[in-house]
N, C-alpha and C positions, 0 to 999 in steps of 0.2 A: 054110385060112387063117381065123383067128379074126376075124370082122367086128366083134366087140364092142370090140376094142382100138382105141385112138385112132390116127388116121392123120394124118400130117403133110400139110399142104396146101402145095403149091408154087405160088407165083404168078409170073407172068412180069413181070419188071420191065424195061421198056424205058427208054431215055434219053428224057426229056421235054424239049421245047424250053424254053429259059430266057426268061422273060418279065419279068425284073426290070430294074432300071435299068442302063443301059450307060454306061460311062465312055469318052468319045472318046479315041482314041489320043494326040491332041495334048495332052490333059489328064492323062495318066498321071504326069507329073512331079509333079503336085500330090499324087497318092496316095503317091508315094515320100517327098515332103517331109513330108506329114502323119504318116506312119508314123515317120519319124525324129524329128519334133518330139514325138510322144507318148512315145517312148523317153526323150528329154531331160527331158520334164516329170516323169517318174517320179523323177528325181534330186532329192533335197531341196535339195542345194547349188545346183542350177540355179535352182530356184524362189526360194531365198533371195537369190541374186545378182541376180535380176530386181528384187526389192524394194530390195536394197542400192544398186543403181545410181541410185535416186532419193534416197538419203541426202544427197549433196552439195547438193541443192536447199535444204535448211534453212540450211546455212552461207551459200550464195551469196544466198539471199533476204535474209538479215540484211545482207549486204554491199550489196545493192541499196538497202535502206532507208537505210543509213549514207551511201551515195554520194548519194542524193537529198537528204539533209540537207546534205551538204558542198556540193553544187552550188547549193543555195538561198542559201548565205552567200557565194557568189561564188568559191569555190575549185575547182580542177580535180579532177575525180574520178579514180578509179584503175581500172586494168585489171581486167575481170571475165572476159571471154570466154576468154582463153587458159588461165588456171588451171582454169576450169570444164571446158573441152574436154580438158585433160590428165587430169582425174579421170574423164571419160567414156571416154577411150581406155583407161585402166587397167581399167575395168569391161568394156570390149569385149574386151580381151585375155583376161580371165578367163572371160567367157561363151563365147568362142570355144573356149577350152580345154575347157570342160565339154560343150558340145554338138557339137564337131567332131572330137574325138580318135578317136571310134569310127565315123566315117561310112563310110570306105572300107576301111581295113585289116582291121577285124573281119569285114566281108563277104567279103573275099578269103580270110581265114584259115578261117572257118567254112564257106565254100561258099555263103553266102547270096546272093552275086552271081550264081551260076548259077541260083538260084531266081528272082531278079528277071528274068533274061534268058530264062528258060523261058516267061515270060509275054510278052504283047505290049508290052514296054517297050524302047524304043530306047536306044542308048548315050547319046544327047543327053538323052533323057527321064530316065534314071537319074542322069546327072551333074547335070542341072538341078535335080532334086528334092533331091539331097544338098546342092548348093550353096545352094539356097533355105532348107534347114533350118538353115543357119548364118547366112545373110544376114538372115533375119527377126529372130532374137533380138538380133543385133548392132545392127541398125537400131533396135530397140525401146529398148535401153539407151543409145543415143547420141542419137537424135532425140526420144524421148519426154520425158526430163527437160529437154532443150533447149527444146522447145515450151512447157513450163510456165514455165521461167525467162524466156523471151522475153516471154511474155504478161504475167507478173508485173512485169517491168521496164518494159514499155510502159505498164502501168497506174499504176505508182508514180512513175517518174522524170519530173520535170517537163519536162526537155529532150528527152525521147524522142518524136520525131514519127513520123508514118506512114511516111515514107521510111526512117527508121532501123529501124523495125519490119520493113518489107519486106526491107531489106538483111540484117538478122539472120536472118530466116526463110529467105531464099534461100541465104545462106551456110551455115547449119547443115544445110539440106536437102541441098545439094550435097556438103558434107564428109561427112555421115553416109552418104549413098548410096555415095560412092566408098570410104570406109573399110570399110563393110559388105561391099561387093562384093569388094574385094581380100582382106580377112581370110577370107571364105568360100572363095575360090579357093586361097589359100596353105595354109589349114588342110586342105583336101581333099588337096592335094598332099603335105603332111607326113604325113597319115594313110595315104595310099596307099603311102608309102615303107617303112612298117613294118606288121606285122600284129598289133600289140598296142596297145590303147588307151592304156595307161599310158606306153608308150614314145613314142607319138605326142604325148602331152601334154607330156612332158619335152622332146622335140625342138621343139615349138612355142614353149615358154617360152625355150629356149636360142636358137632362131632370132631371136626378137624382141630379146633382150638382145644377142646377138652382132652382129646387123645394126646396132643402134643404136651399139654400141661401135665397130664398123668405120667407120661413117659419121662419127662424131665424130673418130676417129683420123685418117682421111684428110683431113677438113676442116681439122684443126689442122696436120697435117704439110705440106699444100700451101697452107695459108692461103687456102682457097677454100671458101665455104659450099655450092658446087654439089654437093660430094660427100655432103652430108647427105641428098640425095634417094635415096640407096641404101636408107635406112630409110624405109619408107612411113609409120611412125608419126611420125617427125620431119617428113616431108613433109606429113602431114595437119595437124599442129599449126601449121606455118607457113602452109599454104594457108588454114586457118580464120582465122588472124590477118589475112591479106590480104582475105579475103572480107567479114568482118564489121567489121573495124577499119581497113582500108586500110593496114596495115603491110606494108612490103616493096615489091618491084617486081612489075609484071605479068609480066616475063620469068621471074622466079623462081617465081611462082605457077604459070605454065604448065609449068615443069619439075616442080613438085610434083605437078600433076595428071597429067603424063606418067608420073611414077614409079608412081602408082597403076595406070595402064593397063598399063604394062610388067609389073608384078608380077601383075596379073590374068591377062594372057596367058600368062606363065610358069607360074603355078599351074595354070590350066586345061589347058595343054599337057602338063604332067607327069602330071596325074591321068588325062587321056584315054589317054596312052600306057600307064600302069600298069593301067588297067581293061581296055584292049584286050589287053594281054599276059596278064592274069589270065583273060580269057575264052578265049584260045587254049589255056590250060593245063587248063581245066576239062573 
């Protein structure tokens, strides 16, 4: 044997104990949500829509200034909150389309769901993280601009007192949270029903348009506005009008709030069933 030749040295590599940061099991849903939000942030249209949701502020800020002048000369002002909320609902529908269409279906199609569940992530943790990744952007585009407009109107309008400010704040907070929660749940359900993000996006838009048309058709056919609660976007608009402007009845507002809760339960139920079925097939 030639001792001058180079010899390979074999080292024994044992597993070393991990001494890095540990994430509690109860907080794993935040890891899932953070990963999904990072994916959404890479989409330039997602980032543009976040900024676009603040665009109506300029228009309604001018309306607030005009209204303050109108009230100073003794005339009655005009409605601001319902049209503003309608614009924010439109932004919420679009942002849900962008950040929610690939949440569940793509994971089931590519097998990424099995990777998630190979780690210490529970079904509730996975579902909670995916839901939160839609809830946060929707809440941002609905509540963020509303807070700015509320503050601006409180500062500019002479007749806006502290009680009005608190009522506006509480109304928009409640309406934004309910709308964000139900949109997140329903979008996850839609995404779980198909394994293509584009198809899920089309189904989401079709669902919103179809439910609104169905609600309007039933309400006109039976001459009863109660049927409009079938559409949670219609219910959200009417609920906001009651909370911040006092329009409508308390009974109808309660039905509008119940509509959000029912759709939330339906959406989460569907997606839980689909994820559980997908796990058994993996």
